[in-house]
C-alpha positions in Angstrom: 0.1 0.0 0.1 2.8 2.4 0.9 4.8 1.5 -2.3 1.6 2.1 -4.4 1.0 5.6 -2.7 4.6 6.5 -3.4 4.3 5.6 -7.0 1.3 7.7 -7.5 2.7 10.6 -5.8 5.8 10.4 -8.0 3.6 10.2 -11.2 1.5 13.1 -10.3 4.7 15.2 -9.5 6.1 14.4 -13.0 2.9 15.3 -14.8 2.6 18.6 -12.8 6.3 19.6 -13.6 5.6 18.8 -17.3 2.5 21.0 -17.2 4.4 23.9 -15.6 7.3 23.5 -18.1 4.9 23.5 -21.0 3.3 26.7 -19.7 6.8 28.6 -19.3 7.3 31.1 -22.1 10.6 32.1 -23.8 12.4 35.1 -22.6 14.1 38.0 -24.8 16.6 40.4 -23.6 16.8 44.0 -25.0 20.2 45.4 -24.9 21.2 49.1 -25.9 24.8 49.7 -27.2 26.5 52.9 -28.5 26.4 51.1 -31.9 22.7 50.1 -31.9 20.0 48.0 -30.4 20.4 44.0 -29.9 17.7 41.7 -29.2 18.8 38.3 -27.6 16.9 35.1 -27.2 17.3 33.1 -24.0 17.4 29.3 -24.6 17.2 28.1 -21.0 16.0 30.2 -18.0 17.3 27.8 -15.4 21.0 28.1 -16.7 20.4 31.8 -16.8 19.7 32.0 -13.2 23.0 30.1 -12.6 24.7 32.7 -14.9 23.6 35.5 -12.6 26.0 34.2 -9.8 28.9 34.0 -12.0 31.6 36.7 -12.8 32.7 37.5 -16.5 36.1 36.0 -16.0 34.8 32.6 -15.1 32.6 32.3 -18.3 33.6 30.8 -21.5 32.1 32.4 -24.7 31.2 29.1 -26.2 28.9 28.4 -23.2 27.4 31.9 -23.5 26.7 31.3 -27.2 24.6 28.4 -26.4 22.6 30.2 -23.8 22.0 33.4 -25.7 21.3 33.7 -29.4 21.1 37.1 -31.2 17.7 37.3 -32.7 18.1 40.8 -34.4 20.4 43.9 -34.4 19.9 47.5 -35.5 23.0 49.5 -36.2 22.9 53.3 -35.9 23.8 55.2 -39.1 26.1 57.8 -37.4 26.8 59.3 -33.9 24.0 61.9 -34.4 21.4 59.3 -34.6 22.9 57.4 -31.6 22.9 60.7 -29.5 19.3 61.5 -30.3 18.1 58.0 -29.2 20.3 58.3 -26.2 18.8 61.7 -25.2 15.3 60.4 -25.5 16.1 57.2 -23.3 17.6 59.4 -20.6 14.4 61.4 -20.5 12.4 58.3 -20.2 11.0 58.4 -23.7 10.8 55.7 -26.5 13.0 56.6 -29.5 11.6 56.1 -33.0 14.3 53.9 -34.0 13.7 51.6 -31.0 10.1 51.7 -31.7 10.6 50.6 -35.3 12.9 47.9 -34.2 10.5 46.3 -31.8 7.5 46.6 -34.3 9.6 44.7 -36.8 11.1 42.0 -34.6 8.4 41.4 -31.9 4.9 42.7 -32.8 4.9 41.8 -36.6 6.0 38.5 -35.6 3.3 38.1 -32.9 5.7 37.3 -30.2 4.1 37.6 -26.8 7.1 36.5 -24.7 8.4 38.5 -22.0 11.2 41.1 -22.7 13.9 42.0 -20.0 15.3 45.5 -20.1 18.1 47.0 -18.1 16.5 50.4 -17.4 13.1 50.8 -15.8 12.2 54.0 -17.7 12.7 52.5 -21.1 10.5 49.3 -20.0 7.8 51.7 -18.8 7.9 53.6 -22.0 7.7 50.5 -24.1 4.7 49.3 -22.2 2.9 52.5 -22.6 3.5 52.9 -26.2 3.5 49.2 -27.6 1.8 47.4 -24.7 4.6 44.6 -24.6 5.2 42.7 -21.3 8.4 44.0 -19.9 10.3 42.7 -16.8 13.3 44.2 -14.8 15.0 42.9 -11.7 18.4 43.4 -9.9 19.4 39.8 -10.8 19.2 40.6 -14.5 21.7 43.5 -14.1 24.5 40.9 -13.7 23.4 39.2 -16.9 23.5 42.5 -18.8 26.7 43.1 -17.3 28.1 39.9 -18.7 26.5 40.6 -22.2 28.2 44.0 -22.1 31.5 42.2 -21.4 31.2 39.8 -24.4 29.3 42.1 -26.7 31.8 41.9 -29.4 31.5 38.0 -29.5 27.8 37.9 -29.1 27.0 40.6 -31.7 28.0 39.6 -35.2 29.0 42.3 -37.7 30.4 44.6 -35.0 34.1 45.1 -34.6 36.0 46.3 -31.6 37.5 49.3 -33.3 34.0 50.3 -34.7 32.5 49.9 -31.1 35.2 52.0 -29.6 34.8 54.9 -32.0 31.1 55.0 -31.6 31.4 54.9 -27.9 33.8 57.8 -27.8 31.7 59.9 -30.2 28.6 59.2 -28.2 30.4 60.1 -24.9 31.5 63.5 -26.3 28.1 64.3 -27.8 26.4 63.4 -24.6 28.7 65.4 -22.6 28.1 68.5 -24.6 24.3 68.0 -24.3 24.3 67.7 -20.4 26.5 70.9 -20.3 24.1 72.8 -22.6 20.8 71.7 -21.0 21.6 71.0 -17.5 19.7 72.8 -14.6 23.2 73.8 -13.2 23.3 76.1 -16.3 20.1 77.8 -15.4 21.2 78.2 -11.8 24.2 80.1 -13.1 22.1 82.5 -15.2 20.1 83.4 -11.9 23.3 83.7 -9.8 24.9 86.0 -12.4 21.8 88.0 -12.7 21.2 88.7 -9.0 24.8 89.4 -8.4 24.9 91.9 -11.3 21.8 93.6 -9.8 23.6 93.9 -6.5 26.6 95.4 -8.3 24.5 97.9 -10.3 23.0 99.0 -7.0 26.2 99.9 -5.5 27.5 101.6 -8.6 24.4 103.6 -9.0 24.5 104.8 -5.4 28.2 105.8 -5.9 27.3 107.6 -9.0 24.3 109.3 -7.6 26.5 110.5 -4.5 29.0 112.0 -6.9 26.2 113.7 -8.9 24.7 115.3 -5.9 27.9 116.6 -4.6 29.1 117.9 -8.1 25.7 119.5 -8.9 25.1 120.6 -5.4 27.8 123.3 -5.9 25.8 124.8 -8.4 22.2 124.2 -7.1 22.4 122.9 -3.5 18.7 123.5 -2.7 17.7 120.9 -5.2 19.0 118.1 -3.1 16.9 119.0 -0.1 13.6 119.3 -2.1 14.1 116.1 -4.4 15.2 113.2 -2.5 14.6 110.4 -5.2 17.8 109.7 -7.0 16.3 108.9 -10.3 14.1 112.1 -10.3 17.2 114.1 -9.3 19.0 112.8 -12.3 16.2 113.6 -14.6 15.9 117.1 -13.4 19.7 117.6 -13.8 19.6 116.3 -17.4 16.4 118.5 -18.2 17.6 121.7 -16.6 21.3 122.0 -17.0 22.2 125.5 -15.7 20.3 126.6 -12.8 19.3 129.8 -14.5 17.2 127.8 -17.0 14.9 126.1 -14.3 12.2 128.7 -14.7 12.0 128.2 -18.5 12.0 124.3 -18.3 8.9 122.3 -18.3 9.3 119.7 -15.3 5.5 118.7 -15.1 6.3 115.2 -16.5 9.0 114.7 -13.8 7.6 116.4 -10.7 4.2 117.2 -9.3 2.9 120.9 -9.6 3.5 121.9 -6.0 7.2 120.5 -6.0 7.8 121.9 -9.4 6.8 125.4 -8.2 9.1 124.9 -5.1 12.1 124.0 -7.2 11.6 127.1 -9.6 11.4 129.4 -6.5 14.5 127.9 -5.1 16.5 128.2 -8.4 15.6 132.0 -8.4 17.0 132.4 -4.8 19.9 129.9 -4.9 23.2 130.5 -3.1 25.1 128.1 -5.4 28.2 129.0 -7.5 28.4 129.2 -11.3 29.8 126.4 -13.5 31.4 126.3 -16.9 30.0 124.6 -20.1 32.6 121.8 -19.6 31.3 121.1 -16.1 27.7 121.2 -17.3 28.5 118.7 -20.1 30.3 116.3 -17.7 27.5 116.4 -15.0 24.9 115.7 -17.9 27.0 112.7 -18.9 27.1 111.4 -15.4 23.3 111.8 -15.1 22.8 110.0 -18.5 25.1 106.9 -17.0 22.7 106.9 -14.0 19.6 106.7 -16.1 21.0 104.0 -18.4 22.2 102.0 -15.4 18.7 102.4 -13.8 17.0 101.2 -17.0 19.3 98.3 -17.4 18.6 97.2 -13.8 15.0 97.3 -14.4 15.3 95.0 -17.4 17.4 92.7 -15.2 14.8 92.6 -12.5 12.0 91.7 -15.2 14.3 88.9 -16.5 15.0 87.6 -13.1 11.3 87.6 -12.3 10.5 85.5 -15.3 13.5 83.2 -14.7 12.5 82.7 -11.0 8.8 81.9 -12.0 9.8 79.2 -14.3 12.6 77.5 -12.1 11.5 78.1 -8.6 7.6 79.2 -8.5 6.9 78.0 -5.1 9.9 79.7 -3.4 9.1 82.9 -5.4 5.6 82.8 -4.2 6.9 82.7 -0.6 9.6 85.3 -0.5 9.8 87.1 -3.7 12.0 86.7 -6.6 15.0 88.7 -5.2 15.1 86.9 -1.9 14.7 83.5 -3.6 17.5 84.4 -6.0 19.9 85.5 -3.3 19.1 82.3 -1.3 20.0 80.2 -4.5 23.1 82.4 -5.1 24.4 81.8 -1.5 23.7 78.1 -1.7 25.4 77.7 -5.1 22.6 76.0 -6.9 19.0 75.2 -6.4 19.8 71.5 -5.7 22.3 72.5 -3.0 19.7 74.7 -1.5 17.2 71.8 -1.3 19.7 69.9 0.6 19.9 72.3 3.6 17.6 72.2 6.6 15.1 75.0 7.5 17.4 76.1 10.4 20.3 76.8 8.0 18.1 78.7 5.3 16.9 80.8 8.3 20.4 82.1 9.0 21.7 82.3 5.6 23.6 85.6 5.1 24.3 85.9 8.9 27.1 83.4 9.3 29.6 86.0 10.7 27.1 87.1 13.2 26.5 83.4 14.1 30.1 82.5 14.6 30.7 85.6 16.7 27.8 84.9 18.9 29.0 81.4 19.4 32.5 82.4 20.2 31.4 85.1 22.7 28.6 82.8 24.0 25.8 85.3 23.3 22.5 85.0 21.6 22.6 83.8 18.0 21.0 85.7 15.1 17.4 84.8 14.3 17.4 85.6 10.5 19.6 86.5 7.7 18.7 87.0 4.0 15.1 85.8 4.8 14.7 89.1 6.7 14.3 90.9 3.5 11.1 89.0 2.8 8.1 91.1 3.1 6.3 88.7 5.6 9.2 89.0 8.0 9.8 92.7 7.5 6.1 93.7 8.0 5.9 91.7 11.3 6.2 93.4 14.6 9.6 93.3 16.4 8.5 90.8 19.2 7.5 88.1 16.7 10.1 88.5 14.0 12.1 85.5 15.1 9.2 83.1 15.3 7.9 84.2 11.9 11.3 83.8 10.2 11.6 80.3 11.8 8.1 79.3 10.4 8.9 81.0 7.0 12.3 79.1 6.7 10.5 75.8 7.4 8.0 76.5 4.7 10.7 77.7 2.3 12.6 74.4 2.6 9.4 72.5 1.6 8.9 74.7 -1.3 12.5 74.7 -2.7 12.5 70.9 -2.4 9.5 70.8 -4.6 10.9 73.2 -7.1 14.2 71.4 -7.2 13.0 67.7 -7.3 9.5 67.9 -8.4 8.0 67.8 -11.9 5.2 70.4 -11.5 5.8 73.9 -12.7 2.9 75.4 -10.8 2.9 77.3 -7.4 0.1 75.5 -5.5 2.3 74.4 -2.5 3.8 77.9 -2.4 0.3 79.4 -2.3 -0.8 77.1 0.6 2.4 77.7 2.4 2.0 81.4 2.1 -1.6 81.3 3.5 -0.4 79.3 6.4 2.4 81.8 7.1 -0.1 84.7 7.0 -2.5 83.1 9.3 0.4 82.4 11.6 1.6 86.0 11.7 -2.0 87.1 12.4 -2.2 84.5 15.3 1.2 85.8 16.8 0.1 89.3 16.4 -3.1 88.8 18.3 -1.2 86.9 21.0 1.0 89.8 21.4 -1.8 92.2 21.7 -3.8 90.0 23.9 -6.9 89.7 21.7 -9.5 86.8 21.7 -8.5 83.5 20.3 -4.9 83.9 21.3 -2.9 83.7 24.6 -4.2 85.1 27.8 -3.1 88.8 28.7 -0.1 89.3 30.8 -1.6 92.5 32.5 -1.5 92.3 36.3 -4.8 91.6 38.1 -6.0 93.2 41.3 -5.9 91.0 44.3 -9.1 90.2 46.0 -9.7 92.1 49.4 -8.9 89.8 52.4 -11.8 88.6 54.5 -12.4 88.5 58.2 -10.8 90.4 61.1 -12.2 93.7 59.6 -9.9 93.7 56.7 -6.9 92.5 58.6 -5.0 89.2 58.5 -7.2 86.2 59.2 -4.9 83.2 60.3 -7.8 80.6 60.1 -8.2 80.8 56.4 -4.6 79.9 55.7 -3.9 76.4 54.3 -0.7 74.7 53.6 -0.3 71.2 52.2 2.8 70.0 54.1 4.6 66.7 53.3 4.2 63.9 55.7 7.6 64.2 57.1 7.0 67.9 58.0 3.8 67.1 59.5 5.6 64.7 61.8 8.0 67.4 62.8 5.1 69.9 63.5 3.2 67.3 65.6 6.6 66.4 67.4 7.0 70.1 68.2 3.5 70.5 69.4 4.0 67.6 71.9 7.2 69.2 73.0 5.4 72.5 73.8 2.6 70.7 75.6 5.2 68.8 77.8 6.8 72.0 78.7 3.8 73.5 79.8 2.8 70.5 81.9 6.5 70.2 83.2 7.0 66.9 81.8 10.4 65.6 80.2 10.8 66.2 76.5 13.7 63.9 75.9 11.4 61.3 73.9 10.6 64.2 71.5 14.2 64.8 70.8 14.8 61.2 70.1 12.0 61.5 67.4 13.9 64.3 65.7 17.1 62.3 65.7 15.4 59.4 64.1 14.4 61.8 61.0 
């Protein structure tokens, strides 16, 4: 009976294994080279699993030829075609050459077997575009590494010298492509633009100081009436000599009341006369100030458009100028995304931070982020809390901008609304309004009760510890014994025990 059962179990096992083996499908490997696409057919999947554990040095090419057979190979026409295909595959898209290759060798021949690929992005693109079954695993990476090692032997019609030249050409072209279209290049444009804006601010201020001092010898009263630098330069350019002020129309530059004041001051001015050469040099300086101001305005518009495209969420939070300065201080948008919120909060105040740490004083609460309108508009008592909350939300926004794929500013708008509500809450807490913390105003004490407004000892209450109560009770006993004339030595022993 036992022998019969064993025999039946063995027969059923053999039938089951044969049924499973009959259901197994063949497997194909898609391999990309600098010279073209290769499609290999796997003969035995069991041996392929053993091949995953071996190294290329221990494998013989003859054994590999029996395991893998080349089904089809598409060779690139030139390096340009190889570069275009590589660029699309890096971006996760399916190249047209690869799509034609798979249509010809897989779909047209009605092959439904599984295809293994080395890159997940390519496999996903093939499945979405052609609907073919794709597989990818870490174990297959070793198989592709072995194929890459023996590709000259496995791929017929491809010489070693030809493969080396194609690899070198593709590497050079791909390097140029990465340099031309990398995100670091865009970061460089932002860094250079914000640095140039800061330089123009300094130069314009220096030029304006020289213009006020120079023209102030001729018309000193104008500097007190007109405080705006750009308006001052326009008046100097329009008027020239002080004596021509009454005949010059300044309605496009100044309001009517200020224009009248300037003309009256010109008639009674105490300034000295200047020559035609001095007037010409002063007007040239005023022209340079106007040109630098116009150029700075165009740079601000350029930076605004750039930041809206690269970091829309961070720009929504702090504005394009502060966002650009943060990126410039970090070196790139990716580097800024790596910093925690505490570091972003004190960006630009490193010297003050290290000095405070050295002297053991209070550390700074904000750096570049202080220039943001949210922090600048808050009251002095809550600026530190607002800067900390703003830095936390900025770190979230910059990570979305640097690592996310969306170009919208939805997260930035949500974070800004949260910060604005947080500022209102903190302002109410400082002012002691409803919905915030309790007011810190001193409250009047209630009037004492009993003994006609004096001190009432009966109303006192103190929760003493048990040990202190024992001491009190012991002292009371001593007092009673003293009154009764008794010996108080036992009470002293109680104190010693405690």
